[in-house]
N, CA, C and O of each residue as an XYZ file, in Angstrom:
836
protein
N      49.862    134.641     82.929
C      48.549    132.912     83.543
C      49.372    133.001     84.499
O      50.570    133.264     84.601
N      48.072    132.592     85.573
C      48.581    132.743     87.063
C      47.687    131.064     87.426
O      46.507    130.884     87.125
N      48.455    130.138     88.021
C      48.232    128.566     88.239
C      47.348    128.398     89.346
O      47.385    129.059     90.384
N      46.689    127.637     89.118
C      45.816    127.160     89.957
C      46.073    126.538     91.301
O      46.762    125.552     91.039
N      45.899    126.584     92.519
C      46.704    125.879     93.356
C      47.159    124.626     93.485
O      48.358    124.365     93.577
N      46.082    123.624     93.503
C      46.311    122.498     93.265
C      47.296    122.160     92.393
O      48.099    121.254     92.614
N      47.278    123.111     91.013
C      48.267    122.527     89.689
C      49.591    122.887     90.460
O      50.437    122.103     90.889
N      49.567    124.277     90.533
C      50.829    124.806     91.397
C      51.960    123.535     92.561
O      53.105    123.094     92.453
N      51.057    123.396     93.385
C      51.526    122.340     94.642
C      51.890    121.522     93.714
O      53.046    121.877     93.485
N      51.586    120.405     92.834
C      51.945    120.008     92.209
C      53.212    119.938     91.126
O      53.925    118.954     90.925
N      53.276    120.860     90.670
C      54.464    121.365     90.106
C      55.463    121.224     91.117
O      56.433    120.698     90.570
N      55.711    121.443     92.366
C      56.537    122.039     93.356
C      56.568    121.016     93.969
O      57.600    120.864     94.622
N      55.550    119.917     94.053
C      55.608    118.454     94.347
C      57.264    117.566     93.370
O      58.336    117.038     93.668
N      56.520    117.886     92.246
C      57.401    117.352     91.026
C      59.026    117.983     91.126
O      59.933    117.228     91.477
N      59.197    118.887     90.914
C      60.570    119.572     91.314
C      60.940    119.169     92.158
O      61.956    118.522     91.905
N      60.477    119.160     93.964
C      61.128    118.802     94.917
C      61.707    116.967     94.599
O      62.823    116.531     94.882
N      60.526    116.159     93.934
C      61.230    115.028     93.645
C      62.129    114.790     93.153
O      62.895    113.978     93.672
N      62.505    115.554     91.614
C      63.570    116.262     90.943
C      65.009    115.665     91.194
O      65.911    114.956     90.748
N      64.398    116.779     92.636
C      65.581    117.247     93.274
C      66.016    115.915     94.094
O      67.126    115.466     93.813
N      65.543    115.498     94.702
C      65.675    114.191     95.592
C      66.500    113.093     95.221
O      67.462    112.542     95.758
N      65.629    112.852     93.750
C      66.468    111.973     92.651
C      68.070    112.504     92.228
O      69.129    111.891     92.365
N      67.860    113.673     91.748
C      69.473    113.837     91.803
C      70.056    113.814     92.860
O      71.146    113.252     92.970
N      69.461    114.410     93.842
C      70.981    114.382     95.329
C      71.447    112.912     95.221
O      72.632    112.651     95.018
N      70.508    111.959     95.357
C      70.202    110.782     95.242
C      71.049    110.039     94.347
O      72.059    109.683     94.953
N      71.042    109.681     93.210
C      72.216    109.753     92.364
C      73.481    110.126     92.557
O      74.373    109.290     92.702
N      73.764    111.834     92.587
C      74.483    112.395     93.104
C      75.105    111.308     94.229
O      76.143    110.753     93.867
N      74.693    111.021     95.272
C      75.352    110.506     96.613
C      75.903    109.160     96.618
O      76.812    108.739     97.334
N      75.105    108.412     95.551
C      75.588    107.005     94.852
C      76.943    107.177     94.543
O      77.865    106.570     95.089
N      77.059    108.119     93.547
C      78.161    108.060     92.514
C      79.150    108.659     92.961
O      80.269    108.474     92.482
N      78.952    109.380     93.834
C      80.053    110.290     94.699
C      80.205    109.109     96.174
O      81.211    109.264     96.866
N      79.489    108.309     96.464
C      79.994    107.377     97.652
C      80.849    106.298     96.996
O      81.648    105.673     97.692
N      80.673    105.949     95.186
C      81.300    104.539     94.765
C      82.546    105.260     94.300
O      83.642    104.713     94.424
N      82.428    106.453     93.774
C      83.939    106.555     93.842
C      85.260    106.789     94.763
O      86.478    106.653     94.647
N      84.089    107.327     95.986
C      85.105    107.414     97.391
C      85.545    106.254     97.570
O      86.751    106.032     97.681
N      84.443    105.143     97.636
C      84.492    103.502     97.978
C      85.690    103.061     96.908
O      86.584    102.492     97.534
N      85.860    103.113     96.077
C      87.011    102.718     94.781
C      88.220    103.574     95.322
O      89.350    103.115     95.149
N      88.088    104.619     95.876
C      89.968    105.165     96.234
C      90.197    104.587     97.316
O      91.389    104.757     97.571
N      89.601    103.868     98.261
C      89.719    103.032     99.421
C      90.298    101.681     98.738
O      91.310    101.125     99.164
N      89.660    101.285     97.798
C      90.079    100.066     97.350
C      91.341    100.360     96.835
O      92.406     99.917     97.266
N      91.127    101.397     95.563
C      92.744    101.024     95.441
C      93.827    101.674     96.445
O      94.872    101.668     95.794
N      94.042    102.138     97.500
C      95.003    102.319     98.465
C      95.012    100.742     99.052
O      96.117    100.205     98.965
N      94.095    100.041     99.553
C      94.029     98.926     99.650
C      94.577     98.313     99.189
O      95.623     98.012     99.765
N      94.288     97.656     97.790
C      95.299     96.913     97.421
C      96.868     97.082     96.654
O      97.602     96.342     95.998
N      96.901     98.177     97.037
C      98.171     98.879     96.695
C      99.170     99.174     97.920
O      98.993    100.217     98.550
N     100.043     98.446     98.227
C     101.472     98.846     99.096
C     102.298    100.169     98.967
O     103.230    100.348     98.184
N     101.780    101.090     99.897
C     101.773    102.482    100.090
C     103.587    102.521    100.143
O     104.529    101.819    100.513
N     103.359    103.619     99.612
C     105.648    103.891     99.616
C     105.817    104.536    101.127
O     104.859    105.164    101.577
N     106.707    104.431    101.715
C     107.411    104.523    102.971
C     108.130    105.913    102.017
O     108.866    106.008    101.035
N     107.300    107.040    103.132
C     108.057    108.220    102.797
C     109.237    108.579    104.053
O     109.631    107.679    104.795
N     109.682    109.846    104.169
C     110.485    110.437    104.693
C     110.156    111.571    105.584
O     110.602    112.478    104.881
N     109.645    112.217    106.740
C     109.141    113.182    107.103
C     109.815    113.588    108.552
O     110.228    112.555    109.079
N     110.037    114.614    109.278
C     110.372    115.327    110.069
C     109.613    114.022    111.452
O     110.385    113.447    112.219
N     108.635    113.868    111.487
C     107.963    113.155    112.160
C     106.354    112.129    111.777
O     105.589    112.499    110.887
N     106.047    110.670    112.748
C     105.263    110.519    112.225
C     103.797    110.683    113.469
O     104.002    111.031    114.632
N     102.320    110.343    112.905
C     101.791    110.796    113.333
C     100.952    108.879    113.348
O     101.021    108.091    112.406
N     100.331    108.651    114.544
C      99.705    107.567    114.737
C      98.735    107.912    115.056
O      98.631    108.640    116.043
N      97.528    107.459    114.237
C      96.275    108.096    115.107
C      95.275    106.310    115.413
O      94.697    105.451    114.746
N      95.464    106.476    116.201
C      94.708    105.061    117.211
C      93.276    105.013    116.381
O      92.639    105.763    115.641
N      93.127    103.485    117.028
C      91.502    103.452    116.587
C      91.036    102.010    117.340
O      91.211    101.805    118.542
N      90.208    100.740    116.105
C      89.722     99.305    116.563
C      91.457     98.570    115.651
O      91.706     97.372    115.514
N      92.024     99.313    115.359
C      93.116     98.284    114.530
C      94.710     98.650    115.098
O      95.482     99.583    114.874
N      94.781     97.372    115.980
C      96.814     97.700    116.469
C      97.246     97.488    115.629
O      98.447     97.437    115.897
N      97.012     97.154    113.919
C      98.271     97.355    112.668
C      98.627     99.124    112.611
O      99.600     99.636    112.057
N      97.817     99.644    113.161
C      97.905    101.291    112.582
C      99.313    101.655    113.142
O     100.263    102.126    112.516
N      99.204    101.207    114.965
C     100.882    101.117    116.153
C     102.074    100.757    115.421
O     103.040    101.410    115.026
N     101.621     99.090    115.322
C     102.637     98.271    114.776
C     102.967     99.049    113.286
O     104.159     99.355    113.318
N     102.463     99.404    112.227
C     103.079     99.841    111.614
C     103.979    101.023    111.560
O     105.075    101.150    111.013
N     102.981    102.192    112.531
C     103.607    103.301    112.710
C     104.701    103.169    113.657
O     104.670    104.262    114.222
N     105.381    102.692    114.031
C     106.767    102.353    115.156
C     107.167    101.362    114.138
O     107.087    100.330    114.803
N     107.569    100.979    112.887
C     107.772     99.741    112.108
C     108.679    101.275    111.555
O     109.840    101.538    111.869
N     107.887    102.020    110.784
C     108.077    103.430    110.487
C     109.494    104.207    111.088
O     110.634    104.559    110.786
N     108.649    104.183    111.999
C     109.805    105.020    113.002
C     111.658    104.232    112.862
O     112.728    104.637    112.407
N     111.049    102.602    113.732
C     112.463    102.084    113.604
C     113.220    101.547    112.344
O     114.286    100.935    112.390
N     112.658    101.800    111.435
C     113.445    102.148    110.035
C     113.956    103.676    109.330
O     114.424    104.065    108.260
N     113.516    104.290    110.747
C     114.324    105.757    110.719
C     113.257    106.836    109.675
O     113.681    107.965    109.428
N     112.071    106.454    109.187
C     111.573    107.320    108.560
C     111.079    108.587    109.286
O     110.232    109.429    108.987
N     111.599    108.489    109.955
C     111.140    110.225    111.042
C     112.168    110.493    112.211
O     113.079    109.757    112.592
N     111.833    111.591    112.626
C     112.779    111.683    114.072
C     111.810    110.876    115.563
O     112.215    109.921    116.226
N     110.692    111.513    115.725
C     109.577    111.302    116.816
C     108.256    110.581    116.297
O     108.002    110.700    115.098
N     107.569    109.994    116.939
C     106.200    109.675    116.380
C     105.412    110.124    117.465
O     105.661    109.908    118.651
N     104.300    110.858    116.942
C     103.151    110.261    118.654
C     102.380    109.552    117.992
O     102.173    109.354    116.795
N     101.880    109.103    119.184
C     100.570    107.668    118.550
C      99.722    108.668    120.024
O     100.065    108.805    121.198
N      98.190    109.350    119.017
C      97.028    109.713    119.139
C      95.484    109.309    119.810
O      94.563    109.106    119.019
N      95.284    109.223    120.999
C      94.079    108.753    121.065
C      94.596    107.763    122.360
O      93.555    107.257    122.780
N      95.293    107.458    122.859
C      95.826    106.422    123.557
C      94.440    106.141    124.507
O      93.906    107.071    125.112
N      93.927    104.765    124.566
C      92.837    104.889    126.095
C      94.639    104.823    126.726
O      95.803    104.545    126.435
N      93.110    105.648    128.472
C      94.081    105.012    129.245
C      94.952    104.245    130.103
O      95.888    104.392    130.888
N      93.889    102.970    129.367
C      94.700    102.148    130.405
C      95.832    101.242    129.399
O      96.103    100.052    129.560
N      96.170    101.785    128.763
C      97.689    101.753    127.613
C      98.472    102.852    128.218
O      98.219    104.052    128.327
N      99.791    101.924    128.695
C     101.346    103.092    129.240
C     102.054    102.807    127.859
O     101.587    102.276    126.852
N     103.361    103.330    128.111
C     104.071    103.035    127.090
C     104.701    101.661    127.177
O     105.775    101.675    126.575
N     104.499    100.787    127.568
C     104.916     99.323    127.598
C     104.272     98.966    126.678
O     104.641     98.832    125.511
N     102.958     98.731    127.267
C     101.567     98.974    126.776
C     102.194     98.632    124.898
O     102.459     97.563    124.349
N     102.248    100.265    124.299
C     102.362    100.486    122.778
C     103.566     99.911    122.813
O     103.242     98.797    122.401
N     104.608     99.851    122.982
C     106.354     99.706    122.340
C     105.718     98.127    121.724
O     105.860     97.781    120.552
N     105.029     97.320    122.750
C     105.054     95.807    122.840
C     104.724     95.955    121.379
O     105.550     95.288    120.754
N     103.667     96.683    120.368
C     103.305     96.477    119.533
C     104.544     96.725    118.540
O     104.364     96.652    117.325
N     105.439     96.934    118.924
C     107.049     97.107    117.602
C     106.968     95.182    117.295
O     106.131     94.402    117.749
N     108.143     94.882    116.393
C     108.164     93.841    116.131
C     109.628     93.724    115.758
O     110.049     93.142    114.758
N     110.456     94.432    116.804
C     111.592     94.454    116.982
C     111.826     95.114    118.117
O     110.956     95.318    118.963
N     113.246     95.560    118.224
C     113.805     95.315    119.812
C     112.820     97.439    119.971
O     113.239     98.519    119.555
N     111.931     97.199    120.494
C     111.614     98.662    120.989
C     112.561     99.932    121.945
O     112.449    101.156    122.009
N     113.384     99.063    122.522
C     114.134    100.130    123.344
C     115.124    101.090    122.399
O     115.859    102.021    122.729
N     114.911    100.621    121.372
C     115.895    101.585    119.807
C     115.278    102.840    119.745
O     115.911    103.880    119.559
N     113.527    102.754    119.958
C     112.474    103.989    119.606
C     112.225    104.332    120.465
O     111.592    105.361    120.230
N     112.308    104.095    122.051
C     111.553    104.509    123.368
C     111.394    105.767    123.327
O     110.370    106.450    123.364
N     112.979    106.158    123.212
C     112.944    107.599    123.754
C     112.356    108.689    122.431
O     112.454    109.898    122.641
N     111.789    108.237    121.162
C     110.774    108.846    120.542
C     109.644    108.777    120.584
O     108.904    109.214    119.703
N     109.283    108.226    121.593
C     107.915    107.932    121.290
C     106.872    108.739    122.061
O     106.992    108.745    123.286
N     105.575    109.617    121.350
C     105.131    110.421    122.424
C     103.511    110.136    122.342
O     102.972    110.042    121.239
N     102.761    110.002    123.561
C     101.472    109.486    123.586
C     101.441    110.598    123.831
O     102.192    111.507    124.182
N      99.471    110.240    123.365
C      98.854    111.231    123.634
C      97.169    110.577    123.728
O      96.496    109.910    122.942
N      96.887    111.199    125.228
C      95.816    110.155    126.095
C      94.412    111.273    125.950
O      93.437    110.929    126.618
N      94.252    112.677    125.058
C      93.526    113.556    125.275
C      92.271    113.271    123.759
O      91.136    113.746    123.716
N      92.624    112.790    123.167
C      92.353    112.762    121.891
C      91.219    111.820    121.614
O      91.696    110.791    121.134
N      89.746    111.739    121.731
C      88.722    111.195    121.341
C      88.594    110.458    120.264
O      88.684    109.234    120.163
N      88.326    111.457    119.250
C      88.016    111.422    117.639
C      89.321    112.070    116.999
O      90.372    112.439    117.522
N      88.960    112.074    115.922
C      89.624    112.341    114.746
C      89.697    114.117    114.975
O      90.842    114.568    114.943
N      88.741    114.974    115.165
C      88.902    116.193    115.135
C      89.783    115.994    116.655
O      90.663    116.830    116.450
N      89.993    115.608    117.583
C      90.905    115.691    118.711
C      92.345    115.157    118.143
O      93.295    115.934    118.237
N      92.540    113.926    117.585
C      93.231    113.788    117.239
C      94.614    114.834    116.098
O      95.835    114.727    116.216
N      93.969    115.620    115.239
C      94.246    116.593    114.528
C      94.406    118.121    115.587
O      95.170    119.055    115.343
N      93.687    118.044    116.487
C      94.093    119.080    117.740
C      94.967    119.157    118.510
O      95.275    120.264    118.951
N      95.604    118.061    118.892
C      96.976    117.182    119.401
C      97.724    117.249    118.654
O      98.765    117.550    119.240
N      97.970    117.115    117.179
C      98.800    116.356    116.598
C      99.504    118.337    115.919
O     100.689    118.593    115.705
N      98.615    119.093    115.794
C      98.430    120.511    115.592
C     100.045    120.948    116.776
O     101.104    121.379    116.319
N      99.847    120.747    117.893
C     100.385    121.442    119.565
C     101.490    120.387    119.279
O     102.539    120.971    119.009
N     101.602    119.208    119.249
C     102.525    118.320    118.667
C     103.596    118.934    117.634
O     104.730    119.250    117.995
N     103.276    119.029    116.734
C     104.336    120.138    115.425
C     104.422    121.263    116.159
O     105.504    121.291    116.746
N     103.870    122.033    116.340
C     104.207    123.162    117.098
C     105.436    123.208    117.932
O     106.369    124.001    117.806
N     105.339    122.469    118.605
C     106.025    122.182    119.884
C     107.696    121.889    118.937
O     108.678    122.628    119.005
N     107.592    120.806    118.240
C     108.848    120.371    117.581
C     109.155    121.011    116.164
O     109.979    120.666    115.317
N     108.301    121.979    116.166
C     108.765    122.990    114.894
C     108.504    122.167    113.205
O     108.640    122.814    112.167
N     108.152    120.797    113.215
C     108.385    120.126    112.346
C     107.068    120.826    110.897
O     105.964    121.358    111.014
N     107.899    120.473    109.679
C     107.152    120.688    108.832
C     106.196    119.462    107.671
O     105.175    119.386    106.988
N     107.149    118.848    108.000
C     106.173    117.276    107.303
C     106.196    116.429    107.979
O     107.204    116.273    108.669
N     104.908    115.353    108.095
C     104.800    114.650    109.131
C     104.150    112.889    108.185
O     103.444    113.094    107.198
N     104.325    111.956    108.411
C     103.494    110.614    107.933
C     102.463    110.820    108.894
O     102.627    111.123    110.075
N     101.137    110.588    108.156
C     100.002    109.860    109.224
C      99.341    108.582    109.123
O      98.562    108.408    108.186
N      99.534    107.726    109.905
C      99.182    106.592    109.623
C      98.159    106.071    110.118
O      98.256    105.772    111.308
N      97.005    105.812    109.505
C      95.598    105.497    110.003
C      94.903    104.803    108.865
O      95.046    105.110    107.681
N      94.000    103.668    109.410
C      93.444    102.709    108.574
C      92.679    103.735    107.044
O      92.043    104.775    106.871
N      93.233    102.673    106.275
C      92.942    103.165    104.794
C      91.341    103.757    104.565
O      90.991    104.703    103.860
N      90.622    102.983    105.294
C      88.885    103.705    105.139
C      89.056    105.670    105.549
O      88.635    106.679    104.983
N      89.902    105.421    106.817
C      90.056    106.820    107.229
C      90.932    107.613    107.132
O      91.176    108.435    108.015
N      91.692    107.501    105.839
C      92.502    108.328    105.345
C      92.220    109.676    105.025
O      92.839    110.617    105.523
N      90.836    109.855    103.794
C      90.486    110.715    103.441
C      90.010    111.903    104.578
O      90.770    112.870    104.505
N      89.247    112.023    105.315
C      88.763    112.258    106.660
C      89.951    113.186    107.267
O      90.146    114.387    107.075
N      90.759    112.167    108.138
C      92.104    112.555    108.610
C      92.517    113.326    108.130
O      92.899    114.270    108.822
N      92.690    113.387    106.636
C      93.684    114.849    105.565
C      93.113    115.703    105.884
O      93.764    116.717    106.137
N      91.514    115.755    106.052
C      90.870    117.154    105.878
C      91.019    117.361    107.013
O      90.735    118.559    107.033
N      91.334    117.018    108.351
C      91.234    117.259    109.544
C      92.187    118.176    109.683
O      92.103    119.388    109.882
N      92.945    117.592    109.579
C      94.671    117.763    109.945
C      94.996    118.876    108.586
O      95.108    120.023    109.019
N      95.129    118.811    107.421
C      95.483    120.296    106.703
C      94.080    121.373    107.068
O      93.985    122.392    106.383
N      93.418    121.205    107.747
C      92.594    122.173    108.286
C      93.553    123.242    109.568
O      93.865    124.433    109.606
N      93.762    122.070    110.477
C      94.661    122.859    111.013
C      96.011    122.870    111.349
O      96.611    123.210    112.368
N      96.419    122.348    110.085
C      98.334    122.466    109.913
C      98.733    122.698    108.462
O      99.597    122.158    107.772
N      97.749    123.769    108.171
C      98.047    123.463    106.187
C      99.178    124.015    106.024
O      99.174    124.347    104.839
N     100.607    124.467    106.693
C     101.240    125.063    106.258
C     102.436    123.365    106.479
O     103.648    123.507    106.319
N     101.927    122.126    106.788
C     102.759    121.134    106.953
C     102.384    120.182    106.043
O     101.216    119.806    105.938
N     103.399    119.712    105.295
C     103.549    118.421    104.434
C     102.992    116.765    105.316
O     103.515    116.040    106.162
N     101.837    116.745    104.639
C     101.222    115.199    105.035
C     101.400    114.682    104.063
O     101.076    115.018    102.923
N     102.247    113.304    104.641
C     102.487    112.300    104.009
C     100.880    110.713    104.006
O     101.014    109.952    104.965
N     100.516    110.611    103.727
C      99.581    109.789    104.474
C     100.046    108.275    103.969
O     100.579    107.981    102.899
N      99.675    107.398    105.085
C      99.997    106.219    104.655
C      99.192    105.025    105.326
O      99.526    104.522    106.399
N      98.265    104.691    104.692
C      97.506    103.501    104.752
C      97.261    102.395    105.412
O      97.196    101.494    104.575
N      97.112    102.036    106.329
C      97.045    100.310    106.920
C      95.770     99.843    106.812
O      94.838    100.330    107.450
N      95.659     98.924    106.041
C      94.332     97.635    106.428
C      94.560     97.310    107.336
O      95.632     96.958    107.827
N      93.120     97.401    107.902
C      92.426     96.976    109.133
C      92.145     95.520    108.801
O      91.856     95.041    107.705
N      92.339     94.707    110.378
C      92.345     92.751    109.903
C      90.802     93.178    109.856
O      90.441     94.228    110.387
N      89.933     92.352    109.221
C      88.797     92.173    109.400
C      87.652     93.043    108.389
O      86.422     92.991    108.353
N      88.810     93.982    107.477
C      87.698     94.351    106.814
C      88.291     94.882    105.415
O      89.179     95.691    105.143
N      87.429     94.091    104.651
C      87.517     93.443    103.389
C      87.091     94.991    102.286
O      86.193     95.421    101.561
N      88.009     95.234    102.640
C      87.926     97.128    100.984
C      88.509     96.459    100.111
O      88.661     97.197     99.137
N      88.909     95.492     99.925
C      89.288     95.040     98.198
C      88.599     94.644     97.912
O      88.567     94.647     96.681
N      87.362     93.913     98.605
C      85.981     93.711     97.691
C      84.823     93.885     98.632
O      84.192     93.029     99.250
N      84.664     95.451     98.591
C      83.545     96.111    100.078
C      82.325     95.281     99.253
O      82.049     94.147     99.643
N      81.948     95.584     98.658
C      80.796     95.092     97.867
C      79.846     93.898     98.373
O      78.657     93.843     98.686
N      80.695     93.147     98.324
C      80.724     91.773     98.352
C      80.364     91.567    100.322
O      79.675     90.615    100.690
N      80.910     92.529    101.307
C      80.671     92.096    102.883
C      79.944     93.304    103.197
O      80.340     94.423    102.868
N      78.860     93.069    103.846
C      77.757     93.973    104.405
C      78.432     94.937    105.565
O      78.480     96.167    105.572
N      78.944     93.993    106.556
C      79.796     95.335    107.655
C      81.048     95.671    106.834
O      81.743     96.452    107.484
N      81.610     95.362    105.608
C      82.324     96.892    105.270
C      81.930     97.940    104.267
O      82.437     99.045    104.073
N      80.555     97.145    103.462
C      79.832     98.366    102.936
C      79.125     99.633    104.006
O      78.843    100.807    103.766
N      78.990     98.767    105.313
C      78.030     99.936    105.860
C      79.629    100.502    106.737
O      79.461    101.699    106.970
N      80.589    100.194    107.096
C      81.468    101.146    107.380
C      81.948    101.853    106.873
O      82.608    102.785    107.331
N      81.622    101.443    105.215
C      82.347    102.740    104.310
C      81.278    103.505    104.116
O      81.704    104.514    103.555
N      80.457    103.569    104.222
C      79.330    104.189    103.951
C      78.790    105.064    105.471
O      78.118    106.083    105.305
N      79.102    104.634    106.831
C      79.374    105.601    107.593
C      80.286    106.931    107.823
O      80.037    108.048    108.278
N      81.973    106.032    107.070
C      82.870    106.880    107.236
C      82.269    107.977    106.052
O      81.974    109.094    106.477
N      82.093    107.730    104.712
C      81.579    108.318    103.809
C      80.683    110.124    104.019
O      80.876    111.237    103.531
N      79.730    109.552    104.976
C      79.022    110.543    105.686
C      79.685    111.235    106.820
O      79.141    112.256    107.239
N      80.876    110.790    107.422
C      81.570    111.563    108.672
C      82.366    112.352    107.730
O      82.527    113.522    108.078
N      83.009    111.934    106.407
C      83.881    112.035    105.793
C      83.056    113.927    104.748
O      83.591    114.768    104.025
N      82.254    113.826    105.047
C      81.054    114.945    104.059
C      80.982    115.947    104.824
O      81.027    117.162    104.633
N      80.819    115.053    106.057
C      80.465    116.408    107.453
C      81.611    116.933    107.801
O      81.443    118.048    108.297
N      83.118    116.480    107.733
C      84.154    117.089    107.883
C      84.361    117.500    106.522
O      85.335    118.249    106.580
N      83.936    117.411    105.202
C      84.608    118.344    104.006
C      83.798    119.518    103.901
O      83.960    120.253    102.927
N      82.810    119.834    104.916
C      81.890    121.423    105.601
C      82.030    121.864    106.309
O      81.647    123.020    106.492
N      82.770    121.061    107.238
C      83.547    121.623    108.394
C      82.244    121.886    109.295
O      82.048    123.050    109.647
N      81.294    120.842    109.713
C      80.440    120.495    110.586
C      80.847    119.552    111.737
O      79.996    118.712    112.026
N      82.081    119.536    112.499
C      82.341    118.129    112.638
C      83.295    119.208    113.988
O      84.308    118.597    114.329
N      83.160    120.463    114.671
C      83.116    120.964    115.666
C      84.197    122.177    115.581
O      84.502    122.758    114.540
N      84.666    122.418    116.742
C      85.796    123.561    116.678
C      87.231    122.953    116.417
O      87.638    121.846    116.768
N      87.889    123.919    115.731
C      89.261    123.843    115.384
C      90.291    124.581    115.937
O      89.961    125.679    116.387
N      91.698    124.195    116.038
C      92.442    124.744    116.254
C      93.680    125.143    115.198
O      94.417    124.212    114.873
N      93.863    126.030    114.827
C      94.424    126.433    113.403
C      96.098    126.225    113.894
O      96.359    126.160    115.095
N      96.862    126.157    113.161
C      98.185    126.070    113.218
C      99.225    126.836    111.962
O      99.253    126.187    110.916
N     100.076    128.146    111.969
C     100.080    128.738    111.328
C     101.716    128.780    111.075
O     102.188    129.520    110.212
């Protein structure tokens, strides 16, 4: 029996409505899981692994550089790459973030000025890892940035062991993210970018076998 066009359109509209509601519920649930995962990392002190190298992904928080250099100073790796350094920052500026005698690590810090986003960080990291022949790295970045960074780095260096080292950025209250509109907005935006990375919609990538 063939349905009348108005009734058929109504069925299609109802189906689209249910699909939209289902996708919205799925997005909310998956975001909550993402946010709670970030909260777990924020309230727990990260373990300090040992690896061949340390990669510090720069951003709005200088705390990433400070803690990454601290790991290098403790002998957790042979060298460190600070990726995404602003053109106005030289080696002295970067080393000034060290809370110890930076002379002991000055020989073992490399600066990357080319990367301007996470995909760029991954590409520069891949080249750095290849030059030094490293098989394991510690990835230092903000807590909310960890999942997306892992996706991008694992995509270009699949055979390198990556130890994520989350850093809590000052002013970002991930421990109680639902109480702070600014942190909630930050996590929502990061989650959308994470989904784009997950489905490889963030640009060209350089692979390292």
